Structures are given as structure tokens and as C-alpha cells.
PyMOL CGO cylinders between C-alpha atoms (Angstrom):
from pymol import cmd
from pymol.cgo import CYLINDER

trace = [
    CYLINDER, 25.40, 87.03, -39.62, 22.76, 88.83, -41.69, 0.3, 1, 1, 1, 1, 1, 1,
    CYLINDER, 22.76, 88.83, -41.69, 19.43, 87.09, -42.19, 0.3, 1, 1, 1, 1, 1, 1,
    CYLINDER, 19.43, 87.09, -42.19, 17.51, 87.43, -45.44, 0.3, 1, 1, 1, 1, 1, 1,
    CYLINDER, 17.51, 87.43, -45.44, 13.78, 88.06, -45.54, 0.3, 1, 1, 1, 1, 1, 1,
    CYLINDER, 13.78, 88.06, -45.54, 12.23, 85.82, -48.15, 0.3, 1, 1, 1, 1, 1, 1,
    CYLINDER, 12.23, 85.82, -48.15, 9.27, 86.83, -50.31, 0.3, 1, 1, 1, 1, 1, 1,
    CYLINDER, 9.27, 86.83, -50.31, 6.26, 84.67, -51.08, 0.3, 1, 1, 1, 1, 1, 1,
    CYLINDER, 6.26, 84.67, -51.08, 7.18, 81.11, -51.85, 0.3, 1, 1, 1, 1, 1, 1,
    CYLINDER, 7.18, 81.11, -51.85, 5.61, 80.01, -55.13, 0.3, 1, 1, 1, 1, 1, 1,
    CYLINDER, 5.61, 80.01, -55.13, 7.94, 77.05, -55.57, 0.3, 1, 1, 1, 1, 1, 1,
    CYLINDER, 7.94, 77.05, -55.57, 7.54, 73.33, -55.84, 0.3, 1, 1, 1, 1, 1, 1,
    CYLINDER, 7.54, 73.33, -55.84, 6.46, 72.95, -52.22, 0.3, 1, 1, 1, 1, 1, 1,
    CYLINDER, 6.46, 72.95, -52.22, 3.42, 75.19, -52.86, 0.3, 1, 1, 1, 1, 1, 1,
    CYLINDER, 3.42, 75.19, -52.86, 1.73, 77.61, -50.49, 0.3, 1, 1, 1, 1, 1, 1,
    CYLINDER, 1.73, 77.61, -50.49, 2.67, 81.20, -49.70, 0.3, 1, 1, 1, 1, 1, 1,
    CYLINDER, 2.67, 81.20, -49.70, 4.90, 81.67, -46.70, 0.3, 1, 1, 1, 1, 1, 1,
    CYLINDER, 4.90, 81.67, -46.70, 7.62, 83.92, -45.36, 0.3, 1, 1, 1, 1, 1, 1,
    CYLINDER, 7.62, 83.92, -45.36, 10.69, 82.94, -43.46, 0.3, 1, 1, 1, 1, 1, 1,
    CYLINDER, 10.69, 82.94, -43.46, 14.23, 84.09, -42.82, 0.3, 1, 1, 1, 1, 1, 1,
    CYLINDER, 14.23, 84.09, -42.82, 17.41, 82.27, -43.68, 0.3, 1, 1, 1, 1, 1, 1,
    CYLINDER, 17.41, 82.27, -43.68, 21.11, 82.99, -43.63, 0.3, 1, 1, 1, 1, 1, 1,
    CYLINDER, 21.11, 82.99, -43.63, 22.90, 83.89, -46.87, 0.3, 1, 1, 1, 1, 1, 1,
    CYLINDER, 22.90, 83.89, -46.87, 24.59, 80.49, -46.74, 0.3, 1, 1, 1, 1, 1, 1,
    CYLINDER, 24.59, 80.49, -46.74, 21.23, 78.74, -46.45, 0.3, 1, 1, 1, 1, 1, 1,
    CYLINDER, 21.23, 78.74, -46.45, 19.78, 80.78, -49.30, 0.3, 1, 1, 1, 1, 1, 1,
    CYLINDER, 19.78, 80.78, -49.30, 22.74, 79.99, -51.53, 0.3, 1, 1, 1, 1, 1, 1,
    CYLINDER, 22.74, 79.99, -51.53, 22.60, 76.28, -50.69, 0.3, 1, 1, 1, 1, 1, 1,
    CYLINDER, 22.60, 76.28, -50.69, 18.85, 76.12, -51.40, 0.3, 1, 1, 1, 1, 1, 1,
    CYLINDER, 18.85, 76.12, -51.40, 19.33, 78.01, -54.67, 0.3, 1, 1, 1, 1, 1, 1,
    CYLINDER, 19.33, 78.01, -54.67, 21.96, 75.52, -55.84, 0.3, 1, 1, 1, 1, 1, 1,
    CYLINDER, 21.96, 75.52, -55.84, 19.74, 72.57, -54.88, 0.3, 1, 1, 1, 1, 1, 1,
    CYLINDER, 19.74, 72.57, -54.88, 16.90, 74.14, -56.85, 0.3, 1, 1, 1, 1, 1, 1,
    CYLINDER, 16.90, 74.14, -56.85, 19.18, 74.80, -59.82, 0.3, 1, 1, 1, 1, 1, 1,
    CYLINDER, 19.18, 74.80, -59.82, 20.27, 71.15, -59.82, 0.3, 1, 1, 1, 1, 1, 1,
    CYLINDER, 20.27, 71.15, -59.82, 16.65, 69.95, -59.83, 0.3, 1, 1, 1, 1, 1, 1,
    CYLINDER, 16.65, 69.95, -59.83, 15.79, 72.30, -62.67, 0.3, 1, 1, 1, 1, 1, 1,
    CYLINDER, 15.79, 72.30, -62.67, 18.87, 71.22, -64.66, 0.3, 1, 1, 1, 1, 1, 1,
    CYLINDER, 18.87, 71.22, -64.66, 18.02, 67.53, -64.37, 0.3, 1, 1, 1, 1, 1, 1,
    CYLINDER, 18.02, 67.53, -64.37, 14.34, 68.13, -65.21, 0.3, 1, 1, 1, 1, 1, 1,
    CYLINDER, 14.34, 68.13, -65.21, 14.67, 70.68, -68.00, 0.3, 1, 1, 1, 1, 1, 1,
    CYLINDER, 14.67, 70.68, -68.00, 18.30, 71.05, -69.05, 0.3, 1, 1, 1, 1, 1, 1,
    CYLINDER, 18.30, 71.05, -69.05, 20.55, 74.14, -68.83, 0.3, 1, 1, 1, 1, 1, 1,
    CYLINDER, 20.55, 74.14, -68.83, 17.94, 76.43, -70.39, 0.3, 1, 1, 1, 1, 1, 1,
    CYLINDER, 17.94, 76.43, -70.39, 15.77, 75.85, -67.32, 0.3, 1, 1, 1, 1, 1, 1,
    CYLINDER, 15.77, 75.85, -67.32, 18.43, 77.16, -64.93, 0.3, 1, 1, 1, 1, 1, 1,
    CYLINDER, 18.43, 77.16, -64.93, 17.69, 80.88, -64.80, 0.3, 1, 1, 1, 1, 1, 1,
    CYLINDER, 17.69, 80.88, -64.80, 17.64, 83.35, -61.93, 0.3, 1, 1, 1, 1, 1, 1,
    CYLINDER, 17.64, 83.35, -61.93, 13.89, 83.72, -62.36, 0.3, 1, 1, 1, 1, 1, 1,
    CYLINDER, 13.89, 83.72, -62.36, 13.16, 79.99, -62.35, 0.3, 1, 1, 1, 1, 1, 1,
    CYLINDER, 13.16, 79.99, -62.35, 15.29, 79.40, -59.28, 0.3, 1, 1, 1, 1, 1, 1,
    CYLINDER, 15.29, 79.40, -59.28, 13.82, 82.42, -57.53, 0.3, 1, 1, 1, 1, 1, 1,
    CYLINDER, 13.82, 82.42, -57.53, 10.28, 81.27, -58.29, 0.3, 1, 1, 1, 1, 1, 1,
    CYLINDER, 10.28, 81.27, -58.29, 11.10, 77.76, -57.09, 0.3, 1, 1, 1, 1, 1, 1,
    CYLINDER, 11.10, 77.76, -57.09, 12.42, 78.72, -53.66, 0.3, 1, 1, 1, 1, 1, 1,
    CYLINDER, 12.42, 78.72, -53.66, 10.62, 82.03, -53.13, 0.3, 1, 1, 1, 1, 1, 1,
    CYLINDER, 10.62, 82.03, -53.13, 13.65, 84.32, -53.36, 0.3, 1, 1, 1, 1, 1, 1,
    CYLINDER, 13.65, 84.32, -53.36, 13.52, 87.65, -55.15, 0.3, 1, 1, 1, 1, 1, 1,
    CYLINDER, 13.52, 87.65, -55.15, 15.46, 88.19, -58.35, 0.3, 1, 1, 1, 1, 1, 1,
    CYLINDER, 15.46, 88.19, -58.35, 17.53, 90.85, -56.57, 0.3, 1, 1, 1, 1, 1, 1,
    CYLINDER, 17.53, 90.85, -56.57, 18.55, 88.42, -53.84, 0.3, 1, 1, 1, 1, 1, 1,
    CYLINDER, 18.55, 88.42, -53.84, 19.83, 85.91, -56.38, 0.3, 1, 1, 1, 1, 1, 1,
    CYLINDER, 19.83, 85.91, -56.38, 21.75, 88.61, -58.25, 0.3, 1, 1, 1, 1, 1, 1,
    CYLINDER, 21.75, 88.61, -58.25, 23.35, 89.53, -54.92, 0.3, 1, 1, 1, 1, 1, 1,
    CYLINDER, 23.35, 89.53, -54.92, 24.45, 85.93, -54.37, 0.3, 1, 1, 1, 1, 1, 1,
    CYLINDER, 24.45, 85.93, -54.37, 25.42, 84.88, -57.89, 0.3, 1, 1, 1, 1, 1, 1,
    CYLINDER, 25.42, 84.88, -57.89, 25.62, 87.97, -60.10, 0.3, 1, 1, 1, 1, 1, 1,
    CYLINDER, 25.62, 87.97, -60.10, 24.13, 86.42, -63.24, 0.3, 1, 1, 1, 1, 1, 1,
    CYLINDER, 24.13, 86.42, -63.24, 22.57, 83.25, -64.62, 0.3, 1, 1, 1, 1, 1, 1,
    CYLINDER, 22.57, 83.25, -64.62, 25.99, 82.25, -66.01, 0.3, 1, 1, 1, 1, 1, 1,
    CYLINDER, 25.99, 82.25, -66.01, 27.55, 82.67, -62.57, 0.3, 1, 1, 1, 1, 1, 1,
    CYLINDER, 27.55, 82.67, -62.57, 24.73, 80.62, -61.05, 0.3, 1, 1, 1, 1, 1, 1,
    CYLINDER, 24.73, 80.62, -61.05, 25.40, 77.85, -63.58, 0.3, 1, 1, 1, 1, 1, 1,
    CYLINDER, 25.40, 77.85, -63.58, 29.12, 78.02, -62.80, 0.3, 1, 1, 1, 1, 1, 1,
    CYLINDER, 29.12, 78.02, -62.80, 28.39, 77.74, -59.07, 0.3, 1, 1, 1, 1, 1, 1,
    CYLINDER, 28.39, 77.74, -59.07, 26.13, 74.76, -59.81, 0.3, 1, 1, 1, 1, 1, 1,
    CYLINDER, 26.13, 74.76, -59.81, 28.89, 73.11, -61.83, 0.3, 1, 1, 1, 1, 1, 1,
    CYLINDER, 28.89, 73.11, -61.83, 31.27, 73.67, -58.92, 0.3, 1, 1, 1, 1, 1, 1,
    CYLINDER, 31.27, 73.67, -58.92, 28.81, 72.09, -56.50, 0.3, 1, 1, 1, 1, 1, 1,
    CYLINDER, 28.81, 72.09, -56.50, 28.30, 69.07, -58.76, 0.3, 1, 1, 1, 1, 1, 1,
    CYLINDER, 28.30, 69.07, -58.76, 32.02, 68.67, -59.29, 0.3, 1, 1, 1, 1, 1, 1,
    CYLINDER, 32.02, 68.67, -59.29, 32.67, 68.71, -55.54, 0.3, 1, 1, 1, 1, 1, 1,
    CYLINDER, 32.67, 68.71, -55.54, 30.14, 65.93, -55.07, 0.3, 1, 1, 1, 1, 1, 1,
    CYLINDER, 30.14, 65.93, -55.07, 31.80, 63.95, -57.86, 0.3, 1, 1, 1, 1, 1, 1,
    CYLINDER, 31.80, 63.95, -57.86, 35.26, 64.47, -56.35, 0.3, 1, 1, 1, 1, 1, 1,
    CYLINDER, 35.26, 64.47, -56.35, 34.08, 63.16, -52.99, 0.3, 1, 1, 1, 1, 1, 1,
    CYLINDER, 34.08, 63.16, -52.99, 32.55, 60.09, -54.61, 0.3, 1, 1, 1, 1, 1, 1,
    CYLINDER, 32.55, 60.09, -54.61, 35.67, 59.38, -56.68, 0.3, 1, 1, 1, 1, 1, 1,
    CYLINDER, 35.67, 59.38, -56.68, 37.89, 59.37, -53.60, 0.3, 1, 1, 1, 1, 1, 1,
    CYLINDER, 37.89, 59.37, -53.60, 36.62, 55.96, -52.51, 0.3, 1, 1, 1, 1, 1, 1,
    CYLINDER, 36.62, 55.96, -52.51, 37.00, 54.41, -55.97, 0.3, 1, 1, 1, 1, 1, 1,
    CYLINDER, 37.00, 54.41, -55.97, 40.55, 55.76, -56.33, 0.3, 1, 1, 1, 1, 1, 1,
    CYLINDER, 40.55, 55.76, -56.33, 41.50, 54.38, -52.92, 0.3, 1, 1, 1, 1, 1, 1,
    CYLINDER, 41.50, 54.38, -52.92, 40.48, 50.89, -54.04, 0.3, 1, 1, 1, 1, 1, 1,
    CYLINDER, 40.48, 50.89, -54.04, 42.14, 50.93, -57.47, 0.3, 1, 1, 1, 1, 1, 1,
    CYLINDER, 42.14, 50.93, -57.47, 45.02, 48.66, -56.50, 0.3, 1, 1, 1, 1, 1, 1,
    CYLINDER, 45.02, 48.66, -56.50, 43.24, 46.16, -54.30, 0.3, 1, 1, 1, 1, 1, 1,
    CYLINDER, 43.24, 46.16, -54.30, 39.72, 45.86, -55.70, 0.3, 1, 1, 1, 1, 1, 1,
    CYLINDER, 39.72, 45.86, -55.70, 39.18, 44.21, -59.08, 0.3, 1, 1, 1, 1, 1, 1,
    CYLINDER, 39.18, 44.21, -59.08, 35.86, 46.05, -59.38, 0.3, 1, 1, 1, 1, 1, 1,
    CYLINDER, 35.86, 46.05, -59.38, 37.35, 49.48, -58.68, 0.3, 1, 1, 1, 1, 1, 1,
    CYLINDER, 37.35, 49.48, -58.68, 37.89, 50.47, -62.35, 0.3, 1, 1, 1, 1, 1, 1,
    CYLINDER, 37.89, 50.47, -62.35, 34.18, 49.95, -63.07, 0.3, 1, 1, 1, 1, 1, 1,
    CYLINDER, 34.18, 49.95, -63.07, 33.23, 51.82, -59.88, 0.3, 1, 1, 1, 1, 1, 1,
    CYLINDER, 33.23, 51.82, -59.88, 35.41, 54.75, -60.93, 0.3, 1, 1, 1, 1, 1, 1,
    CYLINDER, 35.41, 54.75, -60.93, 33.93, 54.77, -64.42, 0.3, 1, 1, 1, 1, 1, 1,
    CYLINDER, 33.93, 54.77, -64.42, 30.37, 54.54, -63.05, 0.3, 1, 1, 1, 1, 1, 1,
    CYLINDER, 30.37, 54.54, -63.05, 30.89, 57.56, -60.78, 0.3, 1, 1, 1, 1, 1, 1,
    CYLINDER, 30.89, 57.56, -60.78, 32.10, 59.72, -63.68, 0.3, 1, 1, 1, 1, 1, 1,
    CYLINDER, 32.10, 59.72, -63.68, 29.45, 58.49, -66.12, 0.3, 1, 1, 1, 1, 1, 1,
    CYLINDER, 29.45, 58.49, -66.12, 26.67, 58.97, -63.54, 0.3, 1, 1, 1, 1, 1, 1,
    CYLINDER, 26.67, 58.97, -63.54, 27.77, 62.55, -62.88, 0.3, 1, 1, 1, 1, 1, 1,
    CYLINDER, 27.77, 62.55, -62.88, 27.77, 63.41, -66.58, 0.3, 1, 1, 1, 1, 1, 1,
    CYLINDER, 27.77, 63.41, -66.58, 24.57, 61.52, -67.36, 0.3, 1, 1, 1, 1, 1, 1,
    CYLINDER, 24.57, 61.52, -67.36, 21.97, 61.28, -64.57, 0.3, 1, 1, 1, 1, 1, 1,
    CYLINDER, 21.97, 61.28, -64.57, 23.65, 64.14, -62.71, 0.3, 1, 1, 1, 1, 1, 1,
    CYLINDER, 23.65, 64.14, -62.71, 23.38, 66.27, -65.89, 0.3, 1, 1, 1, 1, 1, 1,
    CYLINDER, 23.38, 66.27, -65.89, 26.95, 67.62, -65.66, 0.3, 1, 1, 1, 1, 1, 1,
    CYLINDER, 26.95, 67.62, -65.66, 27.46, 66.71, -69.31, 0.3, 1, 1, 1, 1, 1, 1,
    CYLINDER, 27.46, 66.71, -69.31, 24.60, 68.90, -70.51, 0.3, 1, 1, 1, 1, 1, 1,
    CYLINDER, 24.60, 68.90, -70.51, 25.70, 71.76, -68.30, 0.3, 1, 1, 1, 1, 1, 1,
    CYLINDER, 25.70, 71.76, -68.30, 29.32, 71.51, -69.45, 0.3, 1, 1, 1, 1, 1, 1,
    CYLINDER, 29.32, 71.51, -69.45, 28.20, 71.49, -73.09, 0.3, 1, 1, 1, 1, 1, 1,
    CYLINDER, 28.20, 71.49, -73.09, 26.02, 74.54, -72.45, 0.3, 1, 1, 1, 1, 1, 1,
    CYLINDER, 26.02, 74.54, -72.45, 28.92, 76.41, -70.86, 0.3, 1, 1, 1, 1, 1, 1,
    CYLINDER, 28.92, 76.41, -70.86, 31.29, 75.51, -73.71, 0.3, 1, 1, 1, 1, 1, 1,
    CYLINDER, 31.29, 75.51, -73.71, 28.80, 76.54, -76.40, 0.3, 1, 1, 1, 1, 1, 1,
    CYLINDER, 28.80, 76.54, -76.40, 28.13, 79.83, -74.61, 0.3, 1, 1, 1, 1, 1, 1,
    CYLINDER, 28.13, 79.83, -74.61, 31.84, 80.64, -74.83, 0.3, 1, 1, 1, 1, 1, 1,
    CYLINDER, 31.84, 80.64, -74.83, 32.19, 81.34, -71.08, 0.3, 1, 1, 1, 1, 1, 1,
    CYLINDER, 32.19, 81.34, -71.08, 35.01, 78.86, -70.64, 0.3, 1, 1, 1, 1, 1, 1,
    CYLINDER, 35.01, 78.86, -70.64, 36.16, 80.45, -67.39, 0.3, 1, 1, 1, 1, 1, 1,
    CYLINDER, 36.16, 80.45, -67.39, 33.04, 78.94, -65.83, 0.3, 1, 1, 1, 1, 1, 1,
    CYLINDER, 33.04, 78.94, -65.83, 34.57, 75.50, -66.38, 0.3, 1, 1, 1, 1, 1, 1,
    CYLINDER, 34.57, 75.50, -66.38, 37.28, 76.23, -63.81, 0.3, 1, 1, 1, 1, 1, 1,
    CYLINDER, 37.28, 76.23, -63.81, 35.66, 73.89, -61.22, 0.3, 1, 1, 1, 1, 1, 1,
    CYLINDER, 35.66, 73.89, -61.22, 36.04, 71.06, -63.74, 0.3, 1, 1, 1, 1, 1, 1,
    CYLINDER, 36.04, 71.06, -63.74, 39.72, 71.89, -64.24, 0.3, 1, 1, 1, 1, 1, 1,
    CYLINDER, 39.72, 71.89, -64.24, 40.30, 71.71, -60.50, 0.3, 1, 1, 1, 1, 1, 1,
    CYLINDER, 40.30, 71.71, -60.50, 38.44, 68.39, -60.20, 0.3, 1, 1, 1, 1, 1, 1,
    CYLINDER, 38.44, 68.39, -60.20, 40.32, 66.83, -63.11, 0.3, 1, 1, 1, 1, 1, 1,
    CYLINDER, 40.32, 66.83, -63.11, 43.64, 67.87, -61.59, 0.3, 1, 1, 1, 1, 1, 1,
    CYLINDER, 43.64, 67.87, -61.59, 42.58, 66.52, -58.20, 0.3, 1, 1, 1, 1, 1, 1,
    CYLINDER, 42.58, 66.52, -58.20, 41.65, 63.17, -59.77, 0.3, 1, 1, 1, 1, 1, 1,
    CYLINDER, 41.65, 63.17, -59.77, 45.00, 62.95, -61.57, 0.3, 1, 1, 1, 1, 1, 1,
    CYLINDER, 45.00, 62.95, -61.57, 46.83, 63.76, -58.32, 0.3, 1, 1, 1, 1, 1, 1,
    CYLINDER, 46.83, 63.76, -58.32, 44.82, 61.20, -56.34, 0.3, 1, 1, 1, 1, 1, 1,
    CYLINDER, 44.82, 61.20, -56.34, 45.49, 58.39, -58.82, 0.3, 1, 1, 1, 1, 1, 1,
    CYLINDER, 45.49, 58.39, -58.82, 49.14, 59.38, -59.13, 0.3, 1, 1, 1, 1, 1, 1,
    CYLINDER, 49.14, 59.38, -59.13, 49.57, 59.07, -55.36, 0.3, 1, 1, 1, 1, 1, 1,
    CYLINDER, 49.57, 59.07, -55.36, 48.39, 55.47, -55.68, 0.3, 1, 1, 1, 1, 1, 1,
    CYLINDER, 48.39, 55.47, -55.68, 50.98, 54.83, -58.38, 0.3, 1, 1, 1, 1, 1, 1,
    CYLINDER, 50.98, 54.83, -58.38, 53.71, 57.24, -57.30, 0.3, 1, 1, 1, 1, 1, 1,
    CYLINDER, 53.71, 57.24, -57.30, 56.50, 54.76, -58.01, 0.3, 1, 1, 1, 1, 1, 1,
    CYLINDER, 56.50, 54.76, -58.01, 55.75, 55.04, -61.72, 0.3, 1, 1, 1, 1, 1, 1,
    CYLINDER, 55.75, 55.04, -61.72, 57.11, 58.59, -61.74, 0.3, 1, 1, 1, 1, 1, 1,
    CYLINDER, 57.11, 58.59, -61.74, 56.62, 61.07, -64.59, 0.3, 1, 1, 1, 1, 1, 1,
    CYLINDER, 56.62, 61.07, -64.59, 55.82, 58.38, -67.13, 0.3, 1, 1, 1, 1, 1, 1,
    CYLINDER, 55.82, 58.38, -67.13, 53.09, 57.09, -64.84, 0.3, 1, 1, 1, 1, 1, 1,
    CYLINDER, 53.09, 57.09, -64.84, 51.59, 60.56, -64.51, 0.3, 1, 1, 1, 1, 1, 1,
    CYLINDER, 51.59, 60.56, -64.51, 51.47, 60.88, -68.27, 0.3, 1, 1, 1, 1, 1, 1,
    CYLINDER, 51.47, 60.88, -68.27, 49.54, 57.62, -68.52, 0.3, 1, 1, 1, 1, 1, 1,
    CYLINDER, 49.54, 57.62, -68.52, 47.22, 58.73, -65.72, 0.3, 1, 1, 1, 1, 1, 1,
    CYLINDER, 47.22, 58.73, -65.72, 46.34, 61.98, -67.47, 0.3, 1, 1, 1, 1, 1, 1,
    CYLINDER, 46.34, 61.98, -67.47, 45.59, 59.86, -70.54, 0.3, 1, 1, 1, 1, 1, 1,
    CYLINDER, 45.59, 59.86, -70.54, 43.30, 57.65, -68.47, 0.3, 1, 1, 1, 1, 1, 1,
    CYLINDER, 43.30, 57.65, -68.47, 41.42, 60.61, -67.01, 0.3, 1, 1, 1, 1, 1, 1,
    CYLINDER, 41.42, 60.61, -67.01, 41.07, 62.18, -70.46, 0.3, 1, 1, 1, 1, 1, 1,
    CYLINDER, 41.07, 62.18, -70.46, 39.76, 58.89, -71.82, 0.3, 1, 1, 1, 1, 1, 1,
    CYLINDER, 39.76, 58.89, -71.82, 37.17, 58.46, -69.06, 0.3, 1, 1, 1, 1, 1, 1,
    CYLINDER, 37.17, 58.46, -69.06, 35.98, 62.08, -69.18, 0.3, 1, 1, 1, 1, 1, 1,
    CYLINDER, 35.98, 62.08, -69.18, 35.60, 62.27, -72.96, 0.3, 1, 1, 1, 1, 1, 1,
    CYLINDER, 35.60, 62.27, -72.96, 33.76, 58.95, -73.08, 0.3, 1, 1, 1, 1, 1, 1,
    CYLINDER, 33.76, 58.95, -73.08, 31.45, 59.97, -70.21, 0.3, 1, 1, 1, 1, 1, 1,
    CYLINDER, 31.45, 59.97, -70.21, 30.77, 63.35, -71.82, 0.3, 1, 1, 1, 1, 1, 1,
    CYLINDER, 30.77, 63.35, -71.82, 29.99, 61.83, -75.21, 0.3, 1, 1, 1, 1, 1, 1,
    CYLINDER, 29.99, 61.83, -75.21, 27.86, 59.09, -73.70, 0.3, 1, 1, 1, 1, 1, 1,
    CYLINDER, 27.86, 59.09, -73.70, 25.80, 61.63, -71.78, 0.3, 1, 1, 1, 1, 1, 1,
    CYLINDER, 25.80, 61.63, -71.78, 25.09, 63.72, -74.87, 0.3, 1, 1, 1, 1, 1, 1,
    CYLINDER, 25.09, 63.72, -74.87, 24.62, 61.18, -77.65, 0.3, 1, 1, 1, 1, 1, 1,
    CYLINDER, 24.62, 61.18, -77.65, 25.13, 57.74, -76.10, 0.3, 1, 1, 1, 1, 1, 1,
    CYLINDER, 25.13, 57.74, -76.10, 21.47, 56.61, -76.06, 0.3, 1, 1, 1, 1, 1, 1,
    CYLINDER, 21.47, 56.61, -76.06, 21.02, 57.37, -79.77, 0.3, 1, 1, 1, 1, 1, 1,
    CYLINDER, 21.02, 57.37, -79.77, 24.29, 55.70, -80.76, 0.3, 1, 1, 1, 1, 1, 1,
    CYLINDER, 24.29, 55.70, -80.76, 23.57, 52.62, -78.66, 0.3, 1, 1, 1, 1, 1, 1,
    CYLINDER, 23.57, 52.62, -78.66, 20.17, 52.34, -80.30, 0.3, 1, 1, 1, 1, 1, 1,
    CYLINDER, 20.17, 52.34, -80.30, 21.71, 52.61, -83.79, 0.3, 1, 1, 1, 1, 1, 1,
    CYLINDER, 21.71, 52.61, -83.79, 24.27, 49.92, -82.97, 0.3, 1, 1, 1, 1, 1, 1,
    CYLINDER, 24.27, 49.92, -82.97, 22.01, 47.67, -80.94, 0.3, 1, 1, 1, 1, 1, 1,
    CYLINDER, 22.01, 47.67, -80.94, 24.22, 47.90, -77.85, 0.3, 1, 1, 1, 1, 1, 1,
    CYLINDER, 24.22, 47.90, -77.85, 23.26, 47.59, -74.18, 0.3, 1, 1, 1, 1, 1, 1,
    CYLINDER, 23.26, 47.59, -74.18, 22.77, 50.65, -71.98, 0.3, 1, 1, 1, 1, 1, 1,
    CYLINDER, 22.77, 50.65, -71.98, 26.03, 50.10, -70.09, 0.3, 1, 1, 1, 1, 1, 1,
    CYLINDER, 26.03, 50.10, -70.09, 28.14, 49.03, -73.07, 0.3, 1, 1, 1, 1, 1, 1,
    CYLINDER, 28.14, 49.03, -73.07, 30.29, 52.18, -73.10, 0.3, 1, 1, 1, 1, 1, 1,
    CYLINDER, 30.29, 52.18, -73.10, 30.93, 51.86, -69.36, 0.3, 1, 1, 1, 1, 1, 1,
    CYLINDER, 30.93, 51.86, -69.36, 32.00, 48.24, -69.76, 0.3, 1, 1, 1, 1, 1, 1,
    CYLINDER, 32.00, 48.24, -69.76, 34.38, 49.10, -72.59, 0.3, 1, 1, 1, 1, 1, 1,
    CYLINDER, 34.38, 49.10, -72.59, 35.98, 51.98, -70.68, 0.3, 1, 1, 1, 1, 1, 1,
    CYLINDER, 35.98, 51.98, -70.68, 36.34, 49.98, -67.45, 0.3, 1, 1, 1, 1, 1, 1,
    CYLINDER, 36.34, 49.98, -67.45, 38.01, 47.10, -69.34, 0.3, 1, 1, 1, 1, 1, 1,
    CYLINDER, 38.01, 47.10, -69.34, 40.49, 49.45, -71.00, 0.3, 1, 1, 1, 1, 1, 1,
    CYLINDER, 40.49, 49.45, -71.00, 41.24, 51.59, -67.94, 0.3, 1, 1, 1, 1, 1, 1,
    CYLINDER, 41.24, 51.59, -67.94, 43.76, 49.17, -66.36, 0.3, 1, 1, 1, 1, 1, 1,
    CYLINDER, 43.76, 49.17, -66.36, 45.86, 49.30, -69.54, 0.3, 1, 1, 1, 1, 1, 1,
    CYLINDER, 45.86, 49.30, -69.54, 46.56, 52.95, -68.73, 0.3, 1, 1, 1, 1, 1, 1,
    CYLINDER, 46.56, 52.95, -68.73, 47.48, 52.34, -65.10, 0.3, 1, 1, 1, 1, 1, 1,
    CYLINDER, 47.48, 52.34, -65.10, 49.32, 49.02, -64.83, 0.3, 1, 1, 1, 1, 1, 1,
]
cmd.load_cgo(trace, "trace")
């Protein structure tokens, strides 16, 4: 496996240093840096230069790994979606037996779009017109539908139709809440978790 020689590190850890890492390590560190930058500064902050400066990798190295800033953002979206999918697995498993599972499922999705900044990144990708970079989201949505459908397999095709409606409902609400929720809640005098409570109360009507 080829090792990469890293240039001076001028990133958040401070101090100039050189070290070698595998391509996999460099890619993983770049995605971790991109996630920090996204949460701190939004999609505009996620550039090849900013990530390179943060972890001490040359611009050329990042181009080798990701190709472009858009491809880096798509890879970041994929990484965030995989984390969300793993977290949702537990909530889906408990949907039948745990009365609190609908709220847990809703919280995982809302957290990913809001504090995890997936909502801002998805909006950025959509507005840029590079919709192919949303493919990781398509895969995650399909995986969530399949996982819930396995829990309610006896409902057949009609059940799957209701499940896709439930996933659409959760995702749109989480996306909207991440982008404009705080302002709307302030206008209406609603609590911070009011949208989550509404969605979690309505979710069982789609599934049972």
C-alpha cells in the first residue's frame, strides 16, 4: 500500500510537522475535516483548500482523492448518510415493540439534518444542480424503506406504499426544520422540539 508524504500541517492542531499516512487514512481525515468545516461554516466552507489547510495535505493530493470540491462534498454526504443509516437501524428494529421508537427514529433523522448539517449540504447540492451527488441519499432512503418494510412485511404492497409516505414525510419535515425551523418556531412561539413531536405523533398513522 502506497504511503503519502504530507506537507506542513497548518491545521487546527497547530504546529508544523510531517508524517506519512495511507491513502485510506488521508481520505478519512479529509472527510472528518470536511464535516467539521461544514458544521462550523456551512457548505461554502468545504473547499479543497480549506480541508487541505486544515489537515496539512496538498491541494494536489486532495484532487487525487476526490477530484473536485463537489466530489468532496458528495463523499462527505455519503459518509454522513452511512452514519445516519447505522443509527436508524436500532430505531427501526424497535418500531413494533417500543412505544418511544417513533420519536427515536424521528430524532435520528432530524439530528442528521440539523446538528449534523446534512440539510444544509443537501440544499447546497440541489441548488448547485449537481443532483447526481445526492445518490448516497437515494441509497439511504431506499435502505430505510426496506428496513421498515421488513418489520411490516405482512402488509404487502399497500404497506410499502404507506412506508414510503412515512419516510417522505419524515425527510421533508427534517429538511425544512433544519433550514428554516428556528425562524418559523420563533414566529409561531413554538418549542424547539415541536416539529419533532408532531412528526413522531403522526408517524404511527402511516405504519399501523
